[in-house]
C-alpha positions in Angstrom: -103.5 -41.4 -26.5 -106.4 -41.9 -24.3 -107.8 -41.2 -20.8 -108.1 -44.0 -18.4 -105.2 -46.0 -16.8 -102.4 -46.5 -19.3 -100.8 -49.9 -19.7 -97.2 -50.2 -18.4 -95.0 -53.0 -17.5 -92.3 -53.5 -14.9 -88.9 -52.2 -16.1 -90.4 -49.7 -18.5 -89.0 -46.0 -18.2 -91.8 -43.5 -18.0 -91.6 -39.8 -17.6 -94.4 -37.9 -15.8 -95.1 -34.3 -16.8 -97.8 -32.8 -14.7 -99.7 -29.6 -15.0 -103.0 -27.9 -15.8 -102.1 -27.5 -19.6 -104.5 -24.6 -19.7 -103.8 -24.6 -22.7 -101.2 -27.1 -23.9 -98.8 -25.5 -26.4 -95.8 -26.2 -28.5 -93.5 -25.4 -25.6 -94.9 -28.5 -23.7 -94.4 -30.5 -26.8 -90.8 -29.3 -27.1 -89.8 -30.3 -23.6 -91.5 -33.6 -23.9 -89.7 -34.6 -27.0 -86.4 -33.5 -25.5 -87.1 -35.5 -22.3 -87.9 -38.6 -24.3 -84.6 -38.4 -26.2 -82.3 -37.2 -23.5 -83.5 -39.5 -20.7 -84.0 -42.5 -22.9 -87.6 -42.9 -21.8 -90.0 -45.5 -23.2 -93.0 -43.2 -22.7 -94.1 -39.9 -21.2 -97.5 -39.5 -19.5 -99.0 -36.0 -19.4 -100.9 -35.7 -16.2 -103.6 -33.1 -17.0 -104.7 -32.0 -13.5 -108.3 -31.5 -12.5 -107.4 -28.1 -11.2 -104.8 -26.5 -8.8 -106.3 -25.7 -5.4 -103.8 -22.7 -5.0 -104.9 -20.9 -8.0 -107.6 -18.3 -7.4 -109.4 -19.1 -10.7 -110.0 -22.6 -12.0 -108.7 -23.8 -15.4 -110.8 -24.7 -18.4 -112.8 -27.9 -18.1 -110.6 -31.1 -17.9 -112.1 -32.6 -21.0 -111.5 -29.4 -23.1 -107.8 -29.3 -21.9 -107.2 -32.9 -22.8 -108.7 -32.5 -26.2 -106.4 -29.6 -26.8 -103.4 -31.5 -25.5 -104.1 -34.2 -27.9 -104.1 -31.9 -30.8 -100.8 -30.3 -29.6 -99.0 -33.5 -28.6 -99.1 -36.2 -31.3 -96.1 -38.2 -30.5 -96.8 -42.0 -30.3 -94.8 -42.4 -27.1 -96.8 -39.8 -25.3 -99.9 -40.5 -23.4 -102.4 -37.8 -22.4 -104.1 -38.8 -19.3 -106.5 -37.7 -16.6 -104.8 -39.8 -14.0 -105.1 -37.4 -11.1 -108.8 -37.2 -11.6 -109.1 -40.9 -11.7 -106.8 -41.4 -8.7 -108.5 -38.7 -6.7 -105.2 -37.0 -5.9 -104.2 -33.3 -6.1 -100.7 -33.2 -4.5 -97.9 -34.4 -6.6 -96.5 -36.5 -3.8 -99.8 -38.4 -3.5 -100.0 -39.0 -7.3 -96.6 -40.3 -7.5 -97.1 -42.6 -4.5 -100.4 -43.9 -6.1 -98.8 -44.5 -9.5 -95.9 -46.5 -7.8 -98.4 -48.6 -5.9 -100.5 -49.3 -9.0 -97.5 -49.9 -11.5 -95.0 -52.0 -9.6 -91.5 -52.1 -11.1 -92.1 -49.2 -13.5 -89.1 -46.7 -13.5 -90.9 -43.4 -13.1 -89.0 -40.0 -13.6 -90.6 -36.8 -12.6 -90.2 -34.0 -15.4 -90.2 -30.3 -14.5 -88.8 -27.1 -15.7 -85.9 -25.3 -14.1 -88.4 -22.6 -13.0 -90.0 -25.3 -10.8 -86.8 -26.5 -9.4 -86.0 -23.0 -8.4 -88.9 -23.2 -5.9 -89.2 -26.8 -5.4 -88.6 -26.5 -1.7 -92.0 -24.7 -1.5 -93.9 -27.8 -2.8 -95.9 -29.8 -0.4 -93.9 -32.8 0.8 -91.1 -32.1 -1.8 -88.6 -34.2 0.0 -90.8 -37.2 -0.3 -91.1 -36.5 -4.1 -87.3 -36.4 -4.3 -87.0 -39.7 -2.3 -89.5 -41.5 -4.5 -88.4 -40.7 -8.0 -85.4 -39.4 -10.1 -86.2 -35.9 -11.4 -85.4 -34.8 -15.0 -85.1 -30.9 -15.1 -85.3 -29.0 -18.3 -83.9 -25.5 -18.6 -86.5 -22.7 -18.8 -85.9 -19.0 -19.7 -84.3 -17.0 -17.0 -84.1 -19.8 -14.3 -81.2 -21.8 -15.3 -78.9 -20.4 -12.7 -81.4 -20.0 -10.0 -82.3 -23.7 -10.3 -78.7 -24.7 -9.9 -78.3 -22.7 -6.7 -81.9 -23.3 -5.3 -82.4 -24.2 -1.7 -83.8 -27.7 -2.7 -80.6 -28.5 -4.8 -78.4 -27.4 -1.8 -80.5 -29.5 0.6 -80.3 -32.5 -1.7 -76.5 -32.0 -2.0 -74.0 -32.4 -4.9 -74.1 -36.3 -4.6 -77.8 -36.3 -5.9 -76.9 -34.5 -9.1 -76.1 -36.4 -12.2 -73.9 -34.9 -14.9 -75.8 -33.9 -18.0 -73.5 -36.2 -20.0 -75.0 -39.2 -18.1 -78.7 -38.0 -18.3 -79.6 -41.3 -20.1 -78.9 -43.0 -16.8 -81.4 -41.1 -14.8 -84.2 -43.6 -14.9 -81.9 -46.2 -13.3 -80.6 -43.9 -10.5 -81.7 -44.5 -6.9 -83.4 -41.2 -5.7 -82.7 -38.7 -4.6 -81.2 -38.0 -8.1 -81.7 -35.2 -10.6 -80.1 -33.8 -13.7 -80.4 -30.4 -15.5 -80.6 -30.5 -19.2 -79.8 -27.5 -21.3 -81.8 -27.1 -24.3 -83.0 -24.5 -26.9 -85.7 -22.4 -24.8 -89.2 -21.5 -25.8 -90.7 -18.3 -24.3 -94.2 -19.7 -24.7 -96.5 -20.1 -21.7 -100.0 -21.0 -21.2 -100.7 -17.8 -19.2 -99.3 -15.7 -22.1 -101.5 -17.6 -24.6 -104.6 -17.2 -22.6 -103.8 -13.4 -22.3 -103.0 -13.2 -26.0 -99.4 -12.0 -25.4 -97.3 -15.1 -26.1 -93.7 -14.3 -25.9 -93.9 -11.6 -23.3 -93.9 -13.8 -20.3 -91.9 -16.7 -19.1 -93.0 -20.2 -19.9 -93.9 -22.4 -16.9 -93.8 -26.1 -17.9 -95.9 -27.6 -15.1 -98.4 -24.8 -14.9 -98.5 -24.3 -11.2 -97.6 -27.7 -9.8 -96.2 -25.8 -6.7 -98.4 -28.1 -4.5 
């Protein structure tokens, strides 16, 4: 695992998990390992963001968060990256566009928790994101049902949703396409860990990527 631009080849299936990871924790590792297996991905890249402009208080320094992420996520198929800092992007739509331009032919899949799908329509240029890459959604505590009935899922329509039984085909689907995966849920969240009350608040996998 290293910073810099990872090596990838046309045809590879690569999941993108974005967030501040402030700090990274076992909940992030759990959804990552589940996504690798259920979507048959070759690799997953953690996109540790420089900082979310919508948050009133900035995260810990990027180098510190990457170091923690490496300690938490030791899977050989997972790359911890500072790609958004290197690409000079802050919006998810811009990050995905830049990666697709740089890595021609790579089959990217955007990964998010069901809590983020529930308010996906509030993301900046969310329709562009959905038109660019398939989306793998992993169930989060308390938001499974709200994700299924979210405004974004209604706008995308039933034709865009892939049955969970066919989740392994997601990287090959032409977007818009998404699938919701049920999984054992962790209550861990970075916010709770920072406040010293892990287990008392709902986990948020992408740490404020409502951008």
